[in-house]
LUMLO-205036 format. One record per residue (C-alpha): residue in three letters; x, y, z. Coordinates in nm, 4 decimals, padded with zeros to 6 digits, always signed. Last residue first. Layout:
<rs>
{vexro=ALA, c1=X, c2=Y, c3=Z}
...
</rs>
This chain:
<rs>
{vexro=LYS, c1=+03.0416, c2=+02.5165, c3=+07.5896}
{vexro=GLY, c1=+02.6907, c2=+02.4987, c3=+07.4499}
{vexro=LEU, c1=+02.5607, c2=+02.1546, c3=+07.3577}
{vexro=PHE, c1=+02.4738, c2=+02.1378, c3=+06.9879}
{vexro=TYR, c1=+02.5987, c2=+01.7763, c3=+06.9465}
{vexro=THR, c1=+02.7151, c2=+01.6195, c3=+07.2732}
{vexro=GLN, c1=+02.5566, c2=+01.2732, c3=+07.2484}
{vexro=GLN, c1=+02.6569, c2=+01.2414, c3=+06.8845}
{vexro=ARG, c1=+03.0202, c2=+01.2941, c3=+06.9797}
{vexro=GLU, c1=+02.9925, c2=+01.0342, c3=+07.2532}
{vexro=SER, c1=+02.8698, c2=+00.7884, c3=+06.9950}
{vexro=ILE, c1=+02.5188, c2=+00.6477, c3=+06.9743}
{vexro=PRO, c1=+02.4757, c2=+00.3002, c3=+06.8239}
{vexro=LEU, c1=+02.1269, c2=+00.2359, c3=+06.6812}
{vexro=GLY, c1=+01.8860, c2=+00.0281, c3=+06.8901}
{vexro=LEU, c1=+01.5807, c2=+00.1648, c3=+06.7113}
{vexro=LYS, c1=+01.4388, c2=+00.3184, c3=+07.0312}
{vexro=GLU, c1=+01.7825, c2=+00.4617, c3=+07.1137}
{vexro=MET, c1=+01.8106, c2=+00.6186, c3=+06.7691}
{vexro=VAL, c1=+01.4626, c2=+00.7699, c3=+06.8050}
{vexro=GLN, c1=+01.5484, c2=+00.9093, c3=+07.1487}
{vexro=LEU, c1=+01.8667, c2=+01.0581, c3=+07.0027}
{vexro=MET, c1=+01.6525, c2=+01.2083, c3=+06.7266}
{vexro=ASP, c1=+01.4357, c2=+01.3882, c3=+06.9837}
{vexro=GLU, c1=+01.7503, c2=+01.5159, c3=+07.1545}
{vexro=TRP, c1=+01.8628, c2=+01.6425, c3=+06.8144}
{vexro=VAL, c1=+01.5416, c2=+01.8384, c3=+06.7729}
{vexro=ARG, c1=+01.5933, c2=+01.9992, c3=+07.1129}
{vexro=ARG, c1=+01.9616, c2=+02.0655, c3=+07.0374}
{vexro=LYS, c1=+01.8742, c2=+02.2542, c3=+06.7221}
{vexro=GLU, c1=+01.6392, c2=+02.4719, c3=+06.9268}
{vexro=SER, c1=+01.9085, c2=+02.5454, c3=+07.1880}
{vexro=LEU, c1=+02.1652, c2=+02.6136, c3=+06.9166}
{vexro=ALA, c1=+01.9506, c2=+02.9062, c3=+06.7993}
{vexro=GLN, c1=+01.9158, c2=+02.9199, c3=+06.4191}
{vexro=ASN, c1=+01.5408, c2=+02.9842, c3=+06.4181}
{vexro=ARG, c1=+01.4055, c2=+03.0256, c3=+06.0657}
{vexro=LEU, c1=+01.6019, c2=+02.7345, c3=+05.9204}
{vexro=LEU, c1=+01.5253, c2=+02.5347, c3=+06.2342}
{vexro=TYR, c1=+01.1538, c2=+02.5887, c3=+06.1747}
{vexro=ALA, c1=+01.1910, c2=+02.4636, c3=+05.8169}
{vexro=PRO, c1=+01.3302, c2=+02.1387, c3=+05.9602}
{vexro=HIS, c1=+00.9863, c2=+02.0730, c3=+06.1179}
{vexro=TYR, c1=+00.9978, c2=+02.0428, c3=+06.4949}
{vexro=THR, c1=+00.9489, c2=+01.7041, c3=+06.6582}
{vexro=PRO, c1=+00.6761, c2=+01.4476, c3=+06.7258}
{vexro=MET, c1=+00.8068, c2=+01.0941, c3=+06.7938}
{vexro=LEU, c1=+00.5618, c2=+00.8135, c3=+06.7136}
{vexro=PRO, c1=+00.5874, c2=+00.4552, c3=+06.8436}
{vexro=ILE, c1=+00.3815, c2=+00.2276, c3=+06.6125}
{vexro=GLY, c1=+00.0436, c2=+00.0673, c3=+06.6937}
{vexro=ARG, c1=-00.1395, c2=+00.2673, c3=+06.4286}
{vexro=TYR, c1=+00.0060, c2=+00.5817, c3=+06.5848}
{vexro=GLU, c1=+00.1582, c2=+00.5954, c3=+06.9318}
{vexro=ARG, c1=+00.3036, c2=+00.8910, c3=+07.1189}
{vexro=TRP, c1=+00.6507, c2=+00.9505, c3=+07.2601}
{vexro=ASN, c1=+00.7266, c2=+01.2922, c3=+07.4011}
{vexro=GLY, c1=+01.0085, c2=+01.5010, c3=+07.2507}
{vexro=ARG, c1=+00.7726, c2=+01.7371, c3=+07.0749}
{vexro=LEU, c1=+00.4168, c2=+01.7647, c3=+07.2069}
{vexro=LYS, c1=+00.4324, c2=+02.0827, c3=+07.4142}
{vexro=THR, c1=+00.6202, c2=+02.2853, c3=+07.1537}
{vexro=ILE, c1=+00.4204, c2=+02.1213, c3=+06.8717}
{vexro=GLY, c1=+00.1035, c2=+02.2955, c3=+06.9798}
{vexro=ILE, c1=-00.2260, c2=+02.1919, c3=+07.1387}
{vexro=THR, c1=-00.3847, c2=+02.1085, c3=+06.8022}
{vexro=LYS, c1=-00.3730, c2=+01.7297, c3=+06.8230}
{vexro=GLY, c1=-00.5641, c2=+01.5389, c3=+06.5557}
{vexro=LEU, c1=-00.3098, c2=+01.2623, c3=+06.5908}
{vexro=LEU, c1=-00.1823, c2=+01.2058, c3=+06.2387}
{vexro=GLY, c1=-00.2895, c2=+01.5225, c3=+06.0568}
{vexro=GLU, c1=-00.2330, c2=+01.7360, c3=+06.3646}
{vexro=VAL, c1=+00.1143, c2=+01.5900, c3=+06.4142}
{vexro=ALA, c1=+00.2000, c2=+01.6539, c3=+06.0488}
{vexro=THR, c1=+00.0656, c2=+02.0079, c3=+06.0807}
{vexro=ALA, c1=+00.2691, c2=+02.0752, c3=+06.3963}
{vexro=GLY, c1=+00.6037, c2=+01.9753, c3=+06.2530}
{vexro=LEU, c1=+00.7860, c2=+01.6661, c3=+06.1358}
{vexro=ALA, c1=+00.6199, c2=+01.3502, c3=+06.2672}
{vexro=VAL, c1=+00.8769, c2=+01.0725, c3=+06.3209}
{vexro=LEU, c1=+00.7527, c2=+00.7133, c3=+06.3015}
{vexro=VAL, c1=+00.9416, c2=+00.4216, c3=+06.4573}
{vexro=LYS, c1=+00.9436, c2=+00.0448, c3=+06.4009}
{vexro=PRO, c1=+00.8306, c2=+00.0881, c3=+06.0426}
{vexro=LYS, c1=+00.5658, c2=-00.1460, c3=+05.8994}
{vexro=ILE, c1=+00.6326, c2=-00.0492, c3=+05.5357}
{vexro=LEU, c1=+00.3004, c2=-00.1892, c3=+05.4103}
{vexro=ASP, c1=+00.0818, c2=-00.0556, c3=+05.6933}
{vexro=ILE, c1=+00.2625, c2=+00.2786, c3=+05.6885}
{vexro=GLN, c1=+00.2154, c2=+00.3211, c3=+05.3129}
{vexro=GLU, c1=-00.1484, c2=+00.2144, c3=+05.3358}
{vexro=HIS, c1=-00.2109, c2=+00.4703, c3=+05.6098}
{vexro=LEU, c1=-00.0356, c2=+00.7337, c3=+05.4012}
{vexro=TYR, c1=-00.2713, c2=+00.6664, c3=+05.1103}
{vexro=PRO, c1=-00.5669, c2=+00.6832, c3=+05.3520}
{vexro=ILE, c1=-00.4379, c2=+01.0303, c3=+05.4529}
{vexro=CYS, c1=-00.5457, c2=+01.2072, c3=+05.1349}
{vexro=THR, c1=-00.9128, c2=+01.2862, c3=+05.1928}
{vexro=THR, c1=-00.8734, c2=+01.3581, c3=+05.5649}
{vexro=MET, c1=-00.5773, c2=+01.5849, c3=+05.4948}
{vexro=GLU, c1=-00.7690, c2=+01.7787, c3=+05.2310}
{vexro=GLU, c1=-01.0717, c2=+01.8151, c3=+05.4614}
{vexro=PRO, c1=-00.8545, c2=+01.9356, c3=+05.7509}
{vexro=THR, c1=-00.7121, c2=+02.2030, c3=+05.5208}
{vexro=PRO, c1=-00.3486, c2=+02.1879, c3=+05.4167}
{vexro=LYS, c1=-00.1375, c2=+02.4794, c3=+05.5430}
{vexro=ARG, c1=-00.0356, c2=+02.7318, c3=+05.2816}
{vexro=ASN, c1=+00.2780, c2=+02.7839, c3=+05.0806}
{vexro=GLY, c1=+00.4588, c2=+03.0758, c3=+04.9243}
{vexro=ALA, c1=+00.4978, c2=+03.2094, c3=+04.5733}
{vexro=ALA, c1=+00.3059, c2=+03.3789, c3=+04.2929}
{vexro=GLN, c1=-00.0112, c2=+03.3967, c3=+04.4994}
{vexro=GLY, c1=-00.3557, c2=+03.4534, c3=+04.3485}
{vexro=PRO, c1=-00.4718, c2=+03.1005, c3=+04.4242}
{vexro=THR, c1=-00.2270, c2=+02.9107, c3=+04.6485}
{vexro=ASP, c1=-00.2840, c2=+02.5399, c3=+04.5867}
{vexro=PRO, c1=-00.1758, c2=+02.2939, c3=+04.8542}
{vexro=ARG, c1=+00.1046, c2=+02.0826, c3=+04.7037}
{vexro=CYS, c1=-00.0179, c2=+01.7313, c3=+04.6398}
{vexro=LYS, c1=+00.0540, c2=+01.4114, c3=+04.8361}
{vexro=LEU, c1=-00.0769, c2=+01.5404, c3=+05.1693}
{vexro=ILE, c1=+00.0226, c2=+01.3756, c3=+05.5003}
{vexro=ASN, c1=+00.3749, c2=+01.3448, c3=+05.3667}
{vexro=GLY, c1=+00.6349, c2=+01.0751, c3=+05.3068}
{vexro=ILE, c1=+00.9996, c2=+00.9887, c3=+05.3743}
{vexro=TYR, c1=+01.1312, c2=+00.6326, c3=+05.4099}
{vexro=VAL, c1=+01.4726, c2=+00.5624, c3=+05.5607}
{vexro=ASP, c1=+01.7975, c2=+00.4060, c3=+05.4378}
{vexro=GLY, c1=+01.7994, c2=+00.6113, c3=+05.1164}
{vexro=ARG, c1=+01.8610, c2=+00.9283, c3=+05.3154}
{vexro=LYS, c1=+02.1703, c2=+00.7673, c3=+05.4627}
{vexro=LEU, c1=+02.2162, c2=+00.6755, c3=+05.8273}
{vexro=GLY, c1=+02.4629, c2=+00.7598, c3=+06.1052}
{vexro=MET, c1=+02.2185, c2=+00.9838, c3=+06.2916}
{vexro=THR, c1=+02.4161, c2=+01.2772, c3=+06.1529}
{vexro=GLU, c1=+02.3203, c2=+01.1511, c3=+05.8071}
{vexro=ILE, c1=+01.9505, c2=+01.1691, c3=+05.8918}
{vexro=ILE, c1=+01.9898, c2=+01.5206, c3=+06.0317}
{vexro=LYS, c1=+02.1830, c2=+01.6261, c3=+05.7207}
{vexro=THR, c1=+01.9050, c2=+01.4871, c3=+05.4983}
{vexro=LEU, c1=+01.6488, c2=+01.6803, c3=+05.7015}
{vexro=LEU, c1=+01.8532, c2=+01.9960, c3=+05.6409}
{vexro=GLN, c1=+01.8490, c2=+01.9343, c3=+05.2668}
{vexro=GLY, c1=+01.4760, c2=+01.8763, c3=+05.2869}
{vexro=ALA, c1=+01.4234, c2=+02.2094, c3=+05.4601}
{vexro=LYS, c1=+01.6232, c2=+02.3772, c3=+05.1832}
{vexro=GLY, c1=+01.4217, c2=+02.2063, c3=+04.9109}
{vexro=VAL, c1=+01.4179, c2=+01.8314, c3=+04.8369}
{vexro=PHE, c1=+01.1847, c2=+01.7218, c3=+05.1169}
{vexro=PRO, c1=+00.9388, c2=+01.5044, c3=+04.9265}
{vexro=GLU, c1=+00.9976, c2=+01.3990, c3=+04.5635}
{vexro=GLY, c1=+00.8010, c2=+01.4919, c3=+04.2507}
{vexro=GLN, c1=+01.0634, c2=+01.7383, c3=+04.1296}
{vexro=LEU, c1=+00.8400, c2=+02.0405, c3=+04.0660}
{vexro=ASP, c1=+00.5937, c2=+01.9733, c3=+04.3474}
{vexro=GLU, c1=+00.8837, c2=+01.9104, c3=+04.5843}
{vexro=ASP, c1=+01.0483, c2=+02.2392, c3=+04.4942}
{vexro=ALA, c1=+00.7200, c2=+02.4304, c3=+04.5316}
{vexro=GLY, c1=+00.6284, c2=+02.2751, c3=+04.8668}
{vexro=PRO, c1=+00.4935, c2=+01.9262, c3=+04.9296}
{vexro=ALA, c1=+00.2693, c2=+01.8577, c3=+05.2298}
{vexro=GLU, c1=+00.2847, c2=+01.7873, c3=+05.6063}
{vexro=GLY, c1=+00.5877, c2=+01.5765, c3=+05.6805}
{vexro=VAL, c1=+00.6171, c2=+01.2129, c3=+05.7881}
{vexro=PHE, c1=+00.9528, c2=+01.0436, c3=+05.8532}
{vexro=MET, c1=+00.9724, c2=+00.6630, c3=+05.8544}
{vexro=LEU, c1=+01.2286, c2=+00.4445, c3=+06.0325}
{vexro=PRO, c1=+01.2425, c2=+00.0619, c3=+06.0357}
{vexro=SER, c1=+01.3120, c2=+00.0674, c3=+05.6606}
{vexro=ASP, c1=+01.1811, c2=-00.2099, c3=+05.4332}
{vexro=ILE, c1=+01.0093, c2=+00.0426, c3=+05.2034}
{vexro=ASN, c1=+01.3429, c2=+00.2192, c3=+05.1545}
{vexro=GLY, c1=+01.3001, c2=+00.5721, c3=+05.0268}
{vexro=VAL, c1=+01.0599, c2=+00.8109, c3=+04.8595}
{vexro=GLY, c1=+00.7071, c2=+00.9410, c3=+04.8885}
{vexro=PHE, c1=+00.4042, c2=+01.0027, c3=+04.6680}
{vexro=VAL, c1=+00.4583, c2=+01.3610, c3=+04.5592}
{vexro=VAL, c1=+00.1880, c2=+01.3951, c3=+04.2921}
{vexro=SER, c1=+00.3404, c2=+01.6331, c3=+04.0442}
{vexro=LYS, c1=+00.2763, c2=+01.9656, c3=+03.8696}
{vexro=ARG, c1=-00.0178, c2=+02.0574, c3=+04.0874}
{vexro=ALA, c1=-00.2664, c2=+02.3405, c3=+04.0350}
{vexro=SER, c1=-00.5622, c2=+02.1715, c3=+03.8629}
{vexro=VAL, c1=-00.5268, c2=+01.8537, c3=+04.0685}
{vexro=LEU, c1=-00.5144, c2=+02.0487, c3=+04.3959}
{vexro=ASN, c1=-00.8405, c2=+02.2337, c3=+04.3257}
{vexro=PRO, c1=-01.0054, c2=+01.9154, c3=+04.1975}
{vexro=CYS, c1=-00.9309, c2=+01.7176, c3=+04.5183}
{vexro=LYS, c1=-01.0150, c2=+01.3504, c3=+04.4513}
{vexro=VAL, c1=-00.8140, c2=+01.3319, c3=+04.1279}
{vexro=CYS, c1=-00.5707, c2=+01.0523, c3=+04.2204}
{vexro=ALA, c1=-00.3662, c2=+00.9052, c3=+03.9325}
{vexro=LEU, c1=-00.0340, c2=+00.9203, c3=+04.1169}
{vexro=ALA, c1=-00.1972, c2=+00.7718, c3=+04.4270}
{vexro=ARG, c1=-00.3342, c2=+00.4704, c3=+04.2391}
{vexro=THR, c1=+00.0006, c2=+00.3954, c3=+04.0751}
{vexro=ARG, c1=+00.1810, c2=+00.4365, c3=+04.4078}
{vexro=LEU, c1=-00.0518, c2=+00.1842, c3=+04.5705}
{vexro=GLU, c1=+00.0108, c2=-00.0652, c3=+04.2897}
{vexro=ALA, c1=+00.3861, c2=-00.0186, c3=+04.3313}
{vexro=PHE, c1=+00.3529, c2=-00.0745, c3=+04.7063}
{vexro=ALA, c1=+00.1567, c2=-00.3949, c3=+04.6535}
{vexro=ALA, c1=+00.4197, c2=-00.5194, c3=+04.4065}
{vexro=ALA, c1=+00.7037, c2=-00.4363, c3=+04.6457}
{vexro=LYS, c1=+00.5243, c2=-00.6168, c3=+04.9292}
{vexro=ALA, c1=+00.4671, c2=-00.9228, c3=+04.7122}
{vexro=ALA, c1=+00.8354, c2=-00.9267, c3=+04.6144}
{vexro=ASP, c1=+00.9549, c2=-00.9155, c3=+04.9769}
{vexro=SER, c1=+01.3250, c2=-00.8229, c3=+04.9928}
{vexro=SER, c1=+01.2080, c2=-00.4876, c3=+04.8629}
{vexro=ARG, c1=+01.2690, c2=-00.2610, c3=+04.5684}
{vexro=ILE, c1=+01.0323, c2=-00.0073, c3=+04.4171}
{vexro=PRO, c1=+01.1680, c2=+00.1101, c3=+04.0841}
{vexro=GLU, c1=+01.2638, c2=+00.4769, c3=+04.0817}
{vexro=LEU, c1=+01.0129, c2=+00.7037, c3=+03.9174}
{vexro=ALA, c1=+01.1294, c2=+00.9763, c3=+03.6807}
{vexro=PRO, c1=+00.8953, c2=+01.2655, c3=+03.7467}
{vexro=SER, c1=+00.5431, c2=+01.2621, c3=+03.6029}
{vexro=ALA, c1=+00.3870, c2=+01.5833, c3=+03.4803}
{vexro=PHE, c1=+00.0452, c2=+01.6547, c3=+03.6248}
{vexro=GLY, c1=-00.3300, c2=+01.6544, c3=+03.5601}
{vexro=ILE, c1=-00.3900, c2=+01.3426, c3=+03.3509}
{vexro=PRO, c1=-00.1743, c2=+01.0450, c3=+03.4451}
{vexro=ALA, c1=+00.1706, c2=+01.0773, c3=+03.2906}
{vexro=PRO, c1=+00.2360, c2=+00.9910, c3=+02.9273}
{vexro=PRO, c1=+00.5033, c2=+00.7233, c3=+02.8766}
{vexro=ARG, c1=+00.8551, c2=+00.8604, c3=+02.8845}
{vexro=ILE, c1=+01.0414, c2=+00.9606, c3=+02.5685}
{vexro=PRO, c1=+01.4078, c2=+00.8610, c3=+02.5844}
{vexro=PRO, c1=+01.6370, c2=+01.1592, c3=+02.5325}
{vexro=MET, c1=+01.6994, c2=+01.2561, c3=+02.1702}
{vexro=PRO, c1=+02.0577, c2=+01.2646, c3=+02.0487}
{vexro=ALA, c1=+02.1510, c2=+01.6115, c3=+01.9182}
{vexro=PRO, c1=+02.0452, c2=+01.6759, c3=+01.5604}
{vexro=ALA, c1=+02.2943, c2=+01.6194, c3=+01.2746}
{vexro=LEU, c1=+02.3892, c2=+01.9478, c3=+01.1084}
{vexro=SER, c1=+02.7609, c2=+01.9365, c3=+01.1960}
{vexro=ALA, c1=+02.7782, c2=+01.5712, c3=+01.0926}
{vexro=PRO, c1=+02.6653, c2=+01.6576, c3=+00.7399}
{vexro=ARG, c1=+02.3386, c2=+01.4825, c3=+00.6610}
{vexro=MET, c1=+02.3419, c2=+01.1929, c3=+00.4176}
{vexro=VAL, c1=+02.0341, c2=+01.1670, c3=+00.1955}
{vexro=ARG, c1=+01.9397, c2=+00.8131, c3=+00.1014}
{vexro=SER, c1=+01.8205, c2=+00.7645, c3=-00.2556}
{vexro=SER, c1=+02.1188, c2=+00.5628, c3=-00.3845}
{vexro=ALA, c1=+02.1074, c2=+00.3312, c3=-00.0854}
{vexro=PRO, c1=+01.7503, c2=+00.2351, c3=-00.1581}
{vexro=ALA, c1=+01.5079, c2=+00.3457, c3=+00.1129}
{vexro=PRO, c1=+01.4379, c2=+00.1010, c3=+00.3915}
{vexro=PRO, c1=+01.0848, c2=-00.0445, c3=+00.3922}
{vexro=PRO, c1=+00.8413, c2=+00.1234, c3=+00.6300}
{vexro=SER, c1=+00.8029, c2=-00.0564, c3=+00.9626}
{vexro=VAL, c1=+00.4450, c2=-00.0635, c3=+01.0892}
{vexro=ALA, c1=+00.3949, c2=-00.1975, c3=+01.4425}
{vexro=VAL, c1=+00.0381, c2=-00.3224, c3=+01.4696}
{vexro=PRO, c1=-00.1896, c2=-00.2195, c3=+01.7563}
{vexro=SER, c1=-00.4742, c2=-00.4685, c3=+01.8071}
{vexro=THR, c1=-00.8095, c2=-00.3362, c3=+01.6881}
{vexro=SER, c1=-00.8011, c2=-00.5612, c3=+01.3844}
{vexro=GLY, c1=-00.9332, c2=-00.4123, c3=+01.0635}
{vexro=GLY, c1=-01.2290, c2=-00.1859, c3=+01.0006}
{vexro=SER, c1=-01.0056, c2=+00.1185, c3=+00.9527}
{vexro=LYS, c1=-01.1707, c2=+00.2955, c3=+01.2438}
{vexro=SER, c1=-00.9120, c2=+00.1661, c3=+01.4964}
{vexro=PRO, c1=-01.0459, c2=+00.1043, c3=+01.8426}
{vexro=LEU, c1=-01.0447, c2=+00.3979, c3=+02.0867}
{vexro=SER, c1=-00.7727, c2=+00.4271, c3=+02.3547}
{vexro=LEU, c1=-00.5610, c2=+00.6675, c3=+02.1521}
{vexro=ALA, c1=-00.8600, c2=+00.8982, c3=+02.1116}
{vexro=ARG, c1=-00.9234, c2=+00.9006, c3=+02.4858}
{vexro=LEU, c1=-00.5603, c2=+00.9880, c3=+02.5535}
{vexro=THR, c1=-00.5710, c2=+01.2647, c3=+02.2952}
{vexro=GLU, c1=-00.8901, c2=+01.4112, c3=+02.4421}
{vexro=PRO, c1=-00.7391, c2=+01.4048, c3=+02.7926}
{vexro=THR, c1=-00.4495, c2=+01.6148, c3=+02.6583}
{vexro=VAL, c1=-00.0903, c2=+01.4909, c3=+02.6375}
{vexro=ALA, c1=+00.1840, c2=+01.7440, c3=+02.7086}
{vexro=VAL, c1=+00.5325, c2=+01.6373, c3=+02.6012}
{vexro=HIS, c1=+00.8063, c2=+01.6577, c3=+02.8641}
{vexro=ARG, c1=+01.1777, c2=+01.7429, c3=+02.8446}
{vexro=LYS, c1=+01.1785, c2=+02.0862, c3=+02.6829}
{vexro=GLY, c1=+01.5144, c2=+02.2550, c3=+02.6302}
{vexro=GLN, c1=+01.4191, c2=+02.4429, c3=+02.3154}
{vexro=GLY, c1=+01.6332, c2=+02.2050, c3=+02.1085}
{vexro=HIS, c1=+01.4323, c2=+01.9152, c3=+02.2514}
{vexro=LEU, c1=+01.1097, c2=+02.0796, c3=+02.1377}
{vexro=ASN, c1=+01.2537, c2=+02.1196, c3=+01.7864}
{vexro=GLU, c1=+01.3729, c2=+01.7592, c3=+01.7830}
{vexro=LEU, c1=+01.0254, c2=+01.6498, c3=+01.8913}
{vexro=HIS, c1=+00.8634, c2=+01.8458, c3=+01.6063}
{vexro=ARG, c1=+01.1120, c2=+01.7161, c3=+01.3505}
{vexro=ILE, c1=+01.0514, c2=+01.3581, c3=+01.4680}
{vexro=THR, c1=+00.6750, c2=+01.4027, c3=+01.4448}
{vexro=ALA, c1=+00.6980, c2=+01.5508, c3=+01.0957}
{vexro=ASP, c1=+00.9156, c2=+01.2608, c3=+00.9783}
{vexro=LEU, c1=+00.6781, c2=+01.0067, c3=+01.1308}
{vexro=LEU, c1=+00.3744, c2=+01.1704, c3=+00.9747}
{vexro=GLN, c1=+00.5408, c2=+01.1879, c3=+00.6324}
{vexro=GLU, c1=+00.6632, c2=+00.8294, c3=+00.6590}
{vexro=TYR, c1=+00.3172, c2=+00.7021, c3=+00.7565}
{vexro=ALA, c1=+00.1516, c2=+00.8934, c3=+00.4743}
{vexro=SER, c1=+00.3998, c2=+00.7494, c3=+00.2227}
{vexro=SER, c1=+00.3552, c2=+00.3948, c3=+00.3555}
{vexro=MET, c1=-00.0254, c2=+00.4229, c3=+00.3435}
{vexro=SER, c1=-00.0107, c2=+00.5603, c3=-00.0126}
{vexro=PRO, c1=+00.2244, c2=+00.2838, c3=-00.1239}
{vexro=MET, c1=+00.0000, c2=+00.0000, c3=+00.0000}
</rs>
């Protein structure tokens, strides 16, 4: 069918040129509209089989091939990712690894459902990513924050901004690596801020109630030995406590049968650089280390103590 082959080649050539142009502009994602996705899911109208068939046009004769000068050859194209669920751009997702294959499969299925969630229309319309969580699903230690900020929304990973960098330092000071623990949030989407160019807002109780079942499933699958709630909003989302993080921090609680340590959010330590406040958070982490049976050196014992 010469006409079919010619049309296919023209469409393919135009598509490649378009993608090369986007790549040259620095773009890394291709928007896919709901209408396009629905159209792709419809059976073929050609009357033939509805199964997709890979069409490979025959190679052109050697005499008809056009050789491009090396200087004009386009830069190598990055691999094109599958379209993300409607409403946000998908970050590169690390494979979920676990010593328990069934657990890893269940966690992957949970992540798939969370990434496609559209339960909060205001958050769906404003988000760039669903920030599911990151880390070792076999870890005995899990940190829980409140909600993604702008950096997290952009990258699709929790705690990657300045507060996240400080959290990573805290984890490393405990003698662990960021990849040794699991980090999640009460809310998987960044709270929308209509009319604001920057800044964050606290999640509403309704938003937290809607989203927290995903966190419950994460906790139930990971089965950590210790939970750490970072900040007042995380504590409120987990325990419903509104009496203030100052009174709650440093005192063990229990959540879903797991010891829970409330402590200050790393963002608070960025605003308040006093050694006394850093020491309070570190004392909370020392309690966590002791609960987990981690070794505590003399140097770790004396961090942030005034001389």
